C-alpha positions in Angstrom: -8.2 -1.2 -0.8 -6.8 2.3 -0.1 -4.8 3.5 -3.1 -3.0 6.1 -1.0 -1.8 9.5 -2.3 -1.5 10.1 -6.1 1.9 9.7 -7.7 3.9 13.0 -8.0 7.0 14.0 -9.9 8.3 16.3 -12.6 9.9 16.6 -16.0 13.7 16.4 -16.7 14.2 17.1 -20.4 12.1 14.6 -22.3 11.5 12.4 -19.3 8.6 12.5 -16.8 9.2 10.5 -13.6 6.5 10.0 -11.0 6.7 8.2 -7.7 4.1 6.8 -5.4 4.4 5.5 -1.8 2.0 3.0 -0.3 2.1 0.7 2.7 2.8 -2.2 0.3 5.9 -0.5 -1.2 7.0 2.2 -3.6 6.3 2.6 -7.4 8.3 4.7 -9.9 6.7 5.4 -13.3 8.9 6.8 -16.1 7.7 8.2 -19.4 10.4 9.0 -22.0 9.3 10.9 -25.1 11.4 9.2 -27.9 10.2 11.4 -30.7 7.0 12.4 -32.5 4.3 9.9 -31.5 6.7 7.6 -29.7 7.4 7.0 -26.0 8.8 4.4 -23.6 7.0 3.6 -20.3 8.7 1.9 -17.4 7.5 0.8 -13.9 10.0 0.0 -11.2 9.1 -1.3 -7.7 10.9 -0.9 -4.3 10.1 -2.1 -0.8 12.2 0.6 0.8 12.1 3.5 -1.8 15.9 3.2 -2.4 16.6 -0.2 -4.1 14.5 -0.4 -7.3 13.7 -3.5 -9.3 12.2 -3.4 -12.8 8.6 -4.4 -13.0 7.7 -3.8 -16.7 8.6 -1.7 -19.7 6.8 -0.9 -22.9 7.5 1.0 -26.1 4.6 2.8 -27.7 4.3 4.2 -31.2 1.3 6.0 -32.9 0.3 3.9 -35.9 -2.1 6.1 -37.9 
């Protein structure tokens, strides 16, 4: 399986958005820093790179 090129993107405020294109479709990966030790991670999928559908979302918090 060819993974294709790595995801690329940039920061906008407290949000990092990366996108990846592959022959199977497009992926968008969003990390939002919600505060000290907390962030939200989201993956969206698109067949054409324009119309995005949610794939998964998770909220993470450091517990120590």
